[in-house]
Structures are given as structure tokens and as C-alpha cells.
C-alpha positions as CSV (number, residue, x, y, z in Angstrom):
1,M,84.1,128.0,84.5
2,S,81.5,126.7,82.2
3,F,82.6,124.2,79.5
4,T,79.6,124.4,77.2
5,K,79.2,122.9,73.8
6,T,79.7,126.3,72.2
7,W,82.9,126.9,74.3
8,F,84.3,123.5,73.3
9,K,83.6,124.0,69.6
10,D,85.0,127.5,69.6
11,T,88.2,126.4,71.5
12,S,88.7,123.3,69.3
13,E,88.6,125.5,66.2
14,R,91.0,128.0,67.7
15,V,93.5,125.3,68.9
16,A,93.5,123.6,65.5
17,A,94.0,126.9,63.7
18,T,96.8,127.8,66.1
19,F,98.5,124.4,65.6
20,V,98.4,124.7,61.8
21,E,99.6,128.3,61.9
22,A,102.5,127.5,64.2
23,F,103.5,124.5,62.3
24,A,103.4,126.4,59.0
25,G,105.5,129.2,60.6
26,L,108.1,126.8,61.7
27,W,108.2,125.2,58.3
28,V,108.7,128.6,56.6
29,L,111.4,129.6,59.1
30,Q,113.3,126.5,58.3
31,G,113.3,127.3,54.6
32,A,114.3,130.9,55.2
33,T,117.5,130.2,57.2
34,D,119.9,127.3,57.7
35,S,120.3,128.2,61.4
36,F,116.7,127.2,62.2
37,N,116.7,123.5,61.5
38,L,114.1,121.3,63.2
39,D,113.0,117.8,62.3
40,F,109.3,117.0,61.7
41,A,108.7,115.7,65.3
42,K,110.2,118.8,66.9
43,K,108.1,121.1,64.7
44,A,105.0,119.2,65.7
45,A,106.0,119.3,69.3
46,A,106.6,123.1,69.2
47,A,103.3,123.7,67.4
48,G,101.6,121.5,70.0
49,V,103.0,123.6,72.9
50,I,101.8,126.8,71.2
51,A,98.4,125.2,70.6
52,A,98.2,124.2,74.3
53,A,98.7,127.9,75.1
54,A,95.6,128.6,73.0
55,V,93.6,126.2,75.3
56,L,94.8,128.1,78.4
57,K,93.9,131.4,76.7
58,A,90.4,130.1,75.9
59,A,89.9,129.0,79.5
60,L,91.0,132.4,80.8
61,A,88.8,134.1,78.2
62,S,85.7,132.2,79.4
63,K,86.4,133.8,82.9
64,L,86.9,137.3,81.5
65,G,84.7,137.4,78.5
66,D,81.6,135.6,77.5
67,K,81.4,132.3,79.5
68,D,80.1,130.4,76.5
69,S,82.9,131.5,74.2
70,A,86.7,131.3,73.9
71,S,86.8,135.0,73.0
72,L,88.0,137.8,75.3
73,N,85.2,139.9,73.8
74,A,82.5,140.0,76.5
75,D,80.0,141.4,73.9
76,L,80.4,138.4,71.6
77,H,77.2,136.4,71.5
78,T,76.7,133.1,69.7
79,V,73.5,132.8,67.7
80,D,72.0,129.4,66.9
81,V,71.0,129.3,63.3
82,T,69.7,125.8,63.2
83,P,67.0,125.7,60.5
84,E,63.5,124.8,61.6
85,V,62.2,121.5,60.3
86,G,58.6,121.0,59.5
């Protein structure tokens, strides 16, 4: 497995997004029903477990897809668009 800079950036973005999405989902569920009542720490812990699953998915994806990406799409290629200086 190759943990390149691109893989790390891609995975970090996916994990952060997954955490926010999971936390928001838990927040909405709490407001939608009285039977789903978690305090802030439990919501954060649940979202963290879900985000950790995103890390495992990214590691697996680098084996099955593009080794430099956290995507399962093997045809996905990252293009460096750094502007030329000079």
C-alpha cells in the first residue's frame, strides 16, 4: 500500500466530510424523535467511529483502485495544477 501525499489529502478530506455528515445526521435524528437521544460526546464518538470506517475504506480503495487515491475508481487520475512561476 502506498500512502502518498495525494492519498493522504484525499483520505483526510473524505474522513472530515464523513465525520461532519454523520454528526449532522445524528443531530437531525435527535430532533426528529424523542426515542433517539444522545448527548454531545456520544454523537461525536459515533461520528468518529463512522469516520474511522472511511479510513479503512480509503486504505482498501488504494489496493483496489488507483494506489494514489482513496477512490475505488481505478480510472481516477489526479492532475497537478500547480501554476508555473517565472
